[in-house]
C-alpha positions, 0 to 999 in steps of 0.5 A: 567112303561116302563121306569122304566123297560127299566132302570131296564133292563139296569142297570143289563145289566150293571151290568152283562157286568161289572162281565164279564169283571172283571171275564176276567180281574181275569181269565187273571191275574190268568193265568199270575200268575200262569205261572210266579209263575210255572216255577219260583218255578220249576227252581229257585232251579236248577239255581247255578253258576256251571250252570251260569258259565259253559259249558255242559261236555257230559263226567261228565255229567254236565250242564252249560249255560255260552256259551248259554248266551254268543250266545244270547248275540252275536246274540243281539248285532250283530241283533240291529247292523243292524236293527237299522239303517235299521229301523230308516232309513226307518222311517225317508224316510217316514215321512219327505222324502216320496213324492209319498204316494202310495210307501210309502202305499206299504212299510208300508203295506209291513211291516205289512205283514212282523210282520204277517208271522209265525217266523218258515217261518222266519228260513227256508227262512233264511237257504235257503237264508242265510245258502246255497244260500249266503254260511253262513252255520249254524251259529248265522250270518245266525240268525242274518240277519234271526232276522233283518228281522224280527224285521224291522217292528217293530222298523221301526213302532216305530219310525216312530210313534214317529217322527210323534209327533214331533211338525211341528213348530219345523221342519218349525223353524229350516228349517226358521232359514237356516238348511238343511233339513238332518240337522233339521231331525239330530238336531231337529227331531229324537231327539224328536222321542229318545223315540220310537227308544230307544223303538223298540230297547228294544222290539226288544231285548225282541222278540230275547231273546224269538224268537227260531223257526227260530233259530233253522233252522239258527244258530244251536243246538251247546254249544261251548264258542267262542269269538265274531267274531268266534262265529258269523260265527260258530254256536251255541245255544241261551237260548231259543234254548238251552231250546228246546234242552234240554226239547225235546232232552235231557230230562233234564226239570229241566235245561230247568225250569232254563233257562226258568225261566232266560228268563222270569226274563230277559223278565220282566227286559226289559219291564220294562225298556222300559217303564220307559225309554219311561218315562224319554224321555217324561219327558225330552223333556216336559221339 
């Protein structure tokens, strides 16, 4: 009789927990869908060709985000050009070369600590070090270097985990055939870990697109249209910074929601691209 009661209690408890999990999942999905739908409904009507290809003019009271789009592209390219070699190189060292495990553990702990620091602190440090101490002033280059520090743990950790999935037998086989350490890494290990490298790169792009706090201190608010090299050495607003300026400073909520819709679509596309590229690399490596 007691066994039957305990079994009934367990079934009731399991049913309650299952219902709570379903409710939690449903609420989470509903909130995400509501946020996406609200931003898209508010923003899409304000997205026009002139809005995408023009530049802001205070005399004519027009709004255009082409300078902000180009500034965002410049920051992404400059950040990736620095963070990819650093992150991949650090991951290769920690996985293949580091003999002192205490030193490797300290580097990994430092990377984990960097990933948990609020972005506003990165902006403050970037402003004091890059803009003032190094004399870069407020510029896209200072913002990109600040984002390098922010995204370095992401690239390093994803690459390191991908390097660990390469079978040790492949390394031993390459060394047995007479390949040197670096040649083995370059021809065997890195091609086998390309999915993690690409995934870390794409995730970094997503974080760069969504960052605003650090860039407010380092890159500035300017909506100027410049070429790549000139733009890196001048102040410029990215899309997220422009969203803040239009919403907070100018009260142009239509333009802010339009930029938000663009950023949301880009974020979804980047996440889908990361998933698809990861699957493709795994299939190619498996074949």
